[in-house]
C-alpha positions as CSV (number, residue, x, y, z in Angstrom):
1,M,61.0,96.7,183.1
2,T,59.2,93.8,184.8
3,S,56.0,95.9,185.3
4,L,56.1,97.0,181.7
5,V,56.4,93.3,180.6
6,L,53.5,92.2,182.8
7,G,51.4,95.2,181.6
8,Q,51.9,94.1,177.9
9,L,51.0,90.5,178.7
10,R,47.8,91.6,180.6
11,R,46.9,94.1,177.8
12,R,47.3,91.6,175.0
13,P,46.6,88.1,176.4
14,A,45.3,86.9,173.1
15,A,48.4,87.9,171.3
16,F,50.5,85.7,173.5
17,A,48.1,82.8,173.7
18,G,49.5,81.2,170.5
19,T,53.0,81.7,171.7
20,A,52.1,80.2,175.1
21,V,50.6,77.1,173.4
22,A,53.6,76.7,171.1
23,L,56.0,77.0,174.0
24,L,53.9,74.5,176.0
25,L,54.1,72.0,173.2
26,A,57.8,72.5,172.8
27,V,58.5,72.0,176.5
28,A,56.3,68.9,176.5
29,A,58.0,67.5,173.4
30,V,61.5,67.9,174.8
31,T,60.4,66.5,178.1
32,L,58.8,63.5,176.4
33,F,61.8,62.4,174.4
34,G,64.3,63.4,177.1
35,S,62.5,61.1,179.5
36,L,62.7,58.3,177.0
37,F,66.4,58.9,176.6
38,A,66.8,58.8,180.4
39,A,64.7,55.6,180.6
40,D,67.0,53.9,178.1
41,L,70.1,55.1,179.8
42,A,68.9,53.9,183.2
43,T,68.0,50.4,181.8
44,P,70.7,47.6,182.0
45,A,72.1,46.6,178.7
46,A,70.8,43.0,179.1
47,V,67.2,44.3,179.5
48,R,67.5,46.6,176.5
49,K,68.7,43.8,174.2
50,A,65.8,41.5,175.3
51,S,63.3,43.6,173.4
52,A,62.6,43.5,169.7
53,G,62.8,46.5,167.4
54,P,65.5,49.2,166.9
55,G,65.6,50.2,170.6
56,L,64.0,52.9,172.8
57,M,66.8,55.5,172.2
58,V,66.7,55.0,168.4
59,I,62.9,55.5,168.4
60,A,63.1,58.6,170.7
61,A,65.8,60.1,168.5
62,A,63.9,59.4,165.2
63,F,60.7,61.0,166.7
64,G,62.4,63.7,168.6
65,E,64.6,65.2,165.9
66,I,61.5,65.9,163.7
67,A,59.0,66.8,166.4
68,V,61.4,69.2,168.2
69,L,62.3,70.9,164.9
70,V,58.7,71.4,164.0
71,A,57.9,72.6,167.6
72,F,60.6,75.2,167.4
73,F,59.4,76.2,163.9
74,V,55.9,76.8,165.4
75,V,57.4,78.7,168.4
76,V,59.3,81.1,166.1
77,N,56.2,81.7,163.9
78,A,53.9,82.3,166.9
79,L,56.4,84.6,168.6
80,G,56.8,86.7,165.4
81,F,53.1,87.3,165.3
82,A,52.9,88.2,169.0
83,L,55.5,90.9,168.4
84,R,53.8,92.0,165.2
85,Q,50.6,92.7,167.1
86,Q,52.4,94.9,169.6
87,H,54.6,96.6,166.9
88,R,52.8,99.9,167.3
89,E,53.4,99.9,171.1
90,L,57.1,99.1,170.6
91,A,57.3,101.9,168.0
92,L,55.7,104.3,170.4
93,L,58.3,103.4,173.0
94,R,61.1,104.1,170.5
95,T,59.6,107.5,169.8
96,V,59.6,108.4,173.6
97,A,63.4,107.7,174.0
98,A,63.4,104.0,174.6
99,T,66.7,102.6,173.4
100,P,67.1,99.6,171.1
101,R,68.6,97.7,174.0
102,Q,65.6,98.4,176.2
103,T,63.2,97.3,173.5
104,R,65.0,94.0,173.1
105,R,65.0,93.6,176.9
106,L,61.3,94.1,176.9
107,V,60.8,91.4,174.2
108,R,63.1,89.0,176.0
109,G,61.2,89.6,179.2
110,E,57.9,88.7,177.6
111,V,59.4,85.5,176.2
112,L,60.9,84.6,179.5
113,I,57.7,85.1,181.5
114,T,55.6,83.3,179.0
115,T,57.9,80.4,179.0
116,L,58.0,80.2,182.8
117,L,54.2,80.3,182.9
118,V,53.8,77.2,180.7
119,T,56.8,75.3,182.0
120,V,55.1,73.3,184.8
121,P,52.1,72.3,182.6
122,G,54.5,71.4,179.8
123,W,56.6,69.3,182.2
124,A,53.4,67.5,183.3
125,L,52.1,66.9,179.8
126,G,55.5,65.6,178.7
127,A,55.9,63.3,181.6
128,V,52.4,61.8,181.1
129,A,53.1,61.5,177.3
130,A,56.4,59.7,178.0
131,R,54.8,57.1,180.2
132,W,51.9,56.6,177.7
133,F,54.3,56.2,174.8
134,L,56.6,53.8,176.7
135,A,53.5,51.7,177.7
136,A,52.4,51.6,174.0
137,L,55.8,50.5,172.9
138,Q,55.9,47.8,175.6
139,R,52.5,46.5,174.5
140,R,53.9,46.1,171.0
141,A,57.1,44.4,172.3
142,M,59.3,47.3,171.1
143,A,60.5,48.0,174.7
144,S,61.1,45.7,177.6
145,P,58.4,45.5,180.3
146,A,61.1,46.2,182.8
147,V,61.9,49.6,181.5
148,R,60.6,52.5,183.6
149,V,60.7,56.3,183.1
150,P,63.1,57.5,185.9
151,G,62.1,60.2,188.3
152,T,65.1,62.3,187.5
153,P,64.3,66.0,186.8
154,V,67.1,66.3,184.3
155,P,64.9,65.9,181.2
156,M,62.6,68.7,182.5
157,L,65.5,71.0,183.2
158,V,67.0,70.3,179.8
159,A,63.6,71.0,178.2
160,L,63.3,74.4,180.0
161,A,66.9,75.4,179.1
162,V,66.5,74.4,175.4
163,V,63.1,76.1,175.0
164,L,64.3,79.2,176.7
165,L,67.4,79.3,174.5
166,V,65.3,78.9,171.3
167,G,62.7,81.4,172.5
168,L,65.3,84.1,173.3
169,A,67.0,83.5,169.9
170,A,63.7,83.9,168.2
171,S,62.9,87.1,170.1
172,A,66.3,88.5,169.1
173,V,65.4,87.9,165.4
174,A,61.9,89.2,165.7
175,A,62.8,92.4,167.6
176,R,65.8,93.1,165.4
177,R,63.9,95.3,162.9
178,I,62.0,97.5,165.3
179,S,65.1,98.0,167.5
180,R,67.5,99.0,164.7
181,I,65.5,101.6,162.8
182,A,65.3,105.3,163.8
183,P,62.7,106.2,166.4
184,A,60.8,108.5,164.0
185,A,60.7,105.7,161.3
186,A,59.6,103.1,163.8
187,L,56.0,104.3,164.1
188,T,55.6,104.6,160.3
189,A,57.1,101.1,159.8
190,S,54.5,99.6,162.1
191,S,51.8,100.2,159.5
192,T,53.7,99.5,156.3
193,E,55.0,96.4,154.6
194,H,58.3,96.3,152.8
195,A,58.0,95.0,149.3
196,R,61.5,93.6,149.0
197,T,62.9,90.6,150.9
198,G,66.2,91.2,152.5
199,A,69.3,89.7,150.8
200,L,70.2,87.8,154.0
201,R,66.8,86.1,154.1
202,L,67.1,85.2,150.4
203,L,70.5,83.7,151.0
204,A,69.2,81.7,153.9
205,G,66.3,80.5,151.8
206,A,68.7,79.4,149.0
207,G,70.9,77.6,151.6
208,A,67.8,75.8,153.0
209,L,66.8,74.8,149.5
210,V,70.2,73.4,148.7
211,G,70.2,71.5,152.0
212,G,66.7,70.1,151.2
213,V,67.9,68.9,147.8
214,L,70.9,67.2,149.3
215,L,68.7,65.4,151.8
216,L,66.5,64.3,149.0
217,R,69.5,62.8,147.2
218,L,70.5,61.1,150.4
219,S,67.1,59.6,150.7
220,A,66.9,58.5,147.1
221,S,70.3,56.8,147.2
222,R,69.6,54.6,150.2
223,P,69.5,50.9,149.4
224,A,66.1,49.1,149.7
225,D,67.1,47.4,153.0
226,Q,67.6,50.8,154.7
227,V,64.0,52.0,154.4
228,D,64.0,53.7,157.8
229,K,67.0,55.8,156.9
230,A,65.5,56.8,153.6
231,G,62.2,57.7,155.4
232,Q,64.0,59.9,158.0
233,A,66.0,61.6,155.3
234,A,62.9,62.3,153.2
235,L,60.9,63.6,156.2
236,L,63.8,65.8,157.3
237,A,64.2,67.0,153.7
238,S,60.5,68.0,153.7
239,L,61.0,70.1,156.8
240,V,64.1,71.8,155.5
241,L,62.2,72.6,152.2
242,L,59.4,74.0,154.2
243,V,61.9,76.3,156.0
244,A,63.0,77.4,152.6
245,V,59.4,78.1,151.6
246,A,59.0,80.2,154.8
247,L,62.2,82.2,154.0
248,V,61.3,82.9,150.3
249,G,57.6,82.8,151.0
250,P,56.7,86.3,149.9
251,F,58.1,85.8,146.4
252,A,56.5,82.3,146.0
253,A,53.2,83.5,147.4
254,R,53.1,86.5,145.1
255,V,53.7,84.3,142.1
256,L,51.1,81.7,143.0
257,A,48.6,84.4,144.0
258,A,49.0,86.1,140.6
259,V,48.4,82.7,138.8
260,L,45.3,81.8,140.9
261,G,44.0,85.3,141.3
262,G,42.8,85.4,137.6
263,P,40.2,82.7,138.0
264,L,39.1,84.1,141.3
265,R,38.4,87.5,139.7
266,V,36.3,85.9,137.1
267,L,34.3,83.8,139.6
268,A,33.8,86.6,142.1
269,P,34.2,89.9,140.2
270,G,33.8,92.2,143.2
271,A,35.1,90.3,146.3
272,G,37.6,88.3,144.2
273,W,39.2,91.4,142.7
274,L,39.6,93.0,146.1
275,A,40.9,89.8,147.7
276,D,43.4,89.3,144.8
277,A,44.7,92.8,145.1
278,N,45.1,92.6,148.9
279,L,47.0,89.3,148.7
280,R,49.3,90.4,145.9
281,G,49.9,93.8,147.5
282,Y,50.7,92.3,150.9
283,A,52.8,89.3,149.9
284,R,54.5,89.1,153.3
285,R,51.2,88.9,155.1
286,L,50.0,86.3,152.6
287,S,53.2,84.3,153.1
288,S,52.7,84.3,156.9
289,A,49.2,82.8,156.4
290,V,50.3,80.3,153.7
291,V,53.4,78.8,155.4
292,P,51.6,77.1,158.3
293,V,49.1,75.6,155.8
294,A,52.0,74.4,153.7
295,L,53.6,73.0,156.8
296,L,50.4,71.0,157.7
297,V,49.9,69.7,154.1
298,G,53.6,69.0,153.4
299,L,54.3,67.0,156.6
300,S,51.0,65.2,156.6
301,G,51.2,64.4,152.9
302,T,54.8,63.2,153.2
303,M,54.2,60.9,156.1
304,S,51.0,59.5,154.6
305,I,52.4,58.8,151.2
306,M,55.6,57.3,152.6
307,T,53.7,54.9,154.8
308,F,51.5,53.9,151.9
309,T,54.5,53.4,149.6
310,A,56.3,51.2,152.1
311,G,53.2,49.1,152.6
312,R,52.8,48.7,148.8
313,A,56.4,47.7,148.5
314,A,56.1,45.1,151.3
315,A,53.0,43.7,149.7
316,A,54.8,43.4,146.4
317,A,57.7,41.5,148.1
318,G,55.3,39.0,149.7
319,G,54.5,41.0,152.9
320,T,57.6,40.2,154.8
321,A,59.5,42.8,156.7
322,S,63.0,43.3,155.6
323,S,64.4,44.1,159.0
324,A,63.5,44.9,162.6
325,G,63.7,48.6,161.8
326,S,61.5,48.5,158.7
327,V,58.5,50.7,158.3
328,T,56.5,47.8,156.7
329,S,55.4,46.0,159.8
330,A,52.2,46.8,161.7
331,T,54.0,48.1,164.7
332,D,56.2,50.4,162.6
333,I,53.1,51.7,160.7
334,W,51.7,52.5,164.1
335,L,54.9,54.4,164.9
336,R,54.5,56.4,161.7
337,Q,50.9,57.2,162.4
338,T,51.7,58.3,165.9
339,E,54.5,60.5,164.6
340,L,52.1,61.9,162.0
341,G,49.5,62.7,164.7
342,M,52.1,64.6,166.7
343,L,53.3,66.6,163.7
344,V,49.7,67.4,162.7
345,C,49.1,68.7,166.3
346,F,52.0,71.1,166.0
347,A,51.1,72.2,162.5
348,T,47.4,72.7,163.5
349,V,48.4,75.0,166.4
350,S,50.6,77.0,163.9
351,V,47.8,77.3,161.3
352,V,45.1,78.4,163.8
353,N,47.4,80.9,165.7
354,T,48.7,82.4,162.5
355,L,45.4,82.9,160.7
356,I,43.8,84.4,163.8
357,A,46.7,86.8,164.3
358,V,46.9,87.8,160.7
359,T,43.1,88.5,160.5
360,A,42.8,90.2,163.8
361,D,45.8,92.5,162.9
362,R,43.7,94.0,160.1
363,R,41.1,95.8,162.1
364,R,42.3,99.3,161.1
365,E,42.4,98.2,157.5
366,F,38.8,97.0,157.7
367,A,37.7,100.1,159.5
368,L,39.2,102.3,156.7
369,L,37.3,100.3,154.0
370,R,34.1,100.8,156.0
371,L,34.7,104.5,156.1
372,V,35.0,104.7,152.3
373,G,31.7,102.8,151.8
374,A,32.4,99.0,152.2
375,T,29.7,97.1,154.1
376,R,30.4,94.3,156.6
377,P,28.8,91.6,154.2
378,Q,31.2,92.9,151.5
379,L,34.2,92.6,153.7
380,L,33.2,89.1,154.8
381,R,32.8,88.1,151.1
382,M,36.3,89.5,150.5
383,L,37.7,87.5,153.4
384,S,36.0,84.4,152.1
385,A,37.7,84.9,148.7
386,E,41.1,85.5,150.5
387,A,40.6,82.3,152.5
388,V,40.0,80.3,149.4
389,L,43.1,81.7,147.7
390,T,45.2,81.3,150.8
391,T,44.2,77.7,151.1
392,A,44.9,77.0,147.5
393,V,48.4,78.6,147.7
394,G,49.3,76.7,150.9
395,V,48.0,73.4,149.6
396,L,50.0,73.8,146.3
397,L,53.3,74.7,148.2
398,G,52.8,71.8,150.7
399,A,51.9,69.4,147.9
400,A,55.1,70.4,146.0
401,V,57.2,69.7,149.1
402,A,55.5,66.4,149.8
403,G,55.8,65.4,146.2
404,A,59.6,66.0,146.1
405,A,60.1,64.2,149.4
406,T,58.0,61.1,148.6
407,S,59.5,60.9,145.1
408,A,62.9,60.5,146.7
409,F,61.6,58.0,149.2
410,S,59.9,56.0,146.5
411,A,63.0,55.9,144.4
412,A,64.8,54.2,147.3
413,V,62.0,51.8,148.2
414,T,60.5,50.8,144.9
415,G,63.1,52.0,142.3
416,S,60.5,54.4,140.8
417,P,60.3,58.1,141.5
418,M,56.5,57.9,141.1
419,P,55.1,56.9,144.5
420,P,51.6,55.4,144.9
421,V,49.3,58.0,146.3
422,P,46.5,57.3,148.8
423,V,44.0,59.5,147.2
424,A,41.4,59.3,149.9
425,T,43.9,60.2,152.6
426,C,45.3,63.1,150.7
427,G,41.8,64.3,150.1
428,W,41.2,64.3,153.9
429,I,44.4,66.3,154.4
430,V,43.3,69.0,152.0
431,A,39.8,69.0,153.5
432,G,41.3,69.3,157.0
433,A,43.5,72.2,155.9
434,T,40.4,73.9,154.4
435,A,38.4,73.3,157.5
436,L,41.0,75.0,159.6
437,V,41.6,78.0,157.3
438,L,38.0,79.0,156.3
439,P,36.5,79.1,159.8
440,G,39.7,80.5,161.3
441,I,39.6,83.5,159.0
442,L,35.9,84.0,158.9
443,V,35.2,83.8,162.6
444,T,38.1,86.2,163.4
445,G,37.1,88.4,160.5
446,H,33.5,88.6,161.8
447,W,34.9,90.1,165.0
448,A,37.6,92.2,163.2
449,V,35.1,94.0,160.9
450,G,33.1,95.2,163.9
451,G,33.6,98.2,166.2
452,P,33.5,101.9,165.6
453,A,35.3,102.5,162.3
454,A,36.4,106.1,163.0
455,E,37.9,105.2,166.4
456,L,39.7,102.2,165.1
457,V,41.3,104.2,162.2
458,G,42.4,106.8,164.7
459,G,44.1,104.2,166.8
460,G,41.8,104.5,169.8
461,R,41.2,100.8,170.1
462,D,42.8,97.5,169.1
């Protein structure tokens, strides 16, 4: 089994590159915040009380709960695509008498080896980030100069254990479908897409939606002097709502694609028609590409509008901070910007990895279109139209999540559900998402439409 796992990793290094980067970031994030927790625990109580601000452990918890959840979201997404790209190989193994248990063992082995390969670099990155973050807090008087990150390996070991646990759980979910169906059907399933979303997935999506709404109510009901709690609840609500979007994504993506596809057909009659038909016919694939874009736009928009709203509220109140934990001071705005930068880093990895994987996975489809007369320029124009529509759907979903979260936060801070919007910042967020999506699809598409068409359709090359 070990040789088979290593063979798969050597044969498809690009497929596991995104998973490796996501796991690396997850290990680094857990190591970072675990080291801050350890530093706070190792510091005498008198030293901890001497510093201003909410405290090192509170800051680490506030950052960590969101950053770690986003990191694991990215890991699950990346792992799903790594397995999707080797779906055909797993199906072939099932047809030559590999048992479901052996298939799951193979997938678990791939996750285990990939995690171990990135563990040491992840530890190093997390340790360096912990010292940098602590030094930045000390410069802003939010941590005592006497606090030091201890040399204990416990945070690193905890990071490895947690990331392994999540990776193995994600592999079990991702390998469930291919390991449960009949061997003869496995090979056919590797090239088809089910139109219906499973009842369990829809129920989970409904549960996440209800949870997000409850968190929004919690955020909106916070008193004005508990801005931090309202902000954390709103940010967590946006993440839970994005999970709901991921679970019910095929349905939502199909509806939005149908609405936006009409204008696209008019503006680009040839490529637009084909792009619209592709996206609506493969709603699950569209959802896979759209969700990371929604993650990037939703989290970035939520953080930016929340910070802007808090600043406006402070200015209206005379510019005084309400408490040591308020988000209205310059140091707390820096904290929010740092958290935003970290979340954007995770979301960017998810966007790039997903778009490259989705586009590269369509080589046989492009080869078949070439065999029936489509030229490479026509396929690239079709991909351009798909990229525009994918960006639009992702931005709309992300904006809807950000709008709901910031409306609840604004109700708590200003008493109005209509938050002030930093138009320029939101414009840059949309421009950044577009700059990631269009080149990611087109550069990968330029490679994917190449190669001998007949050989690719026959499965001779990937």
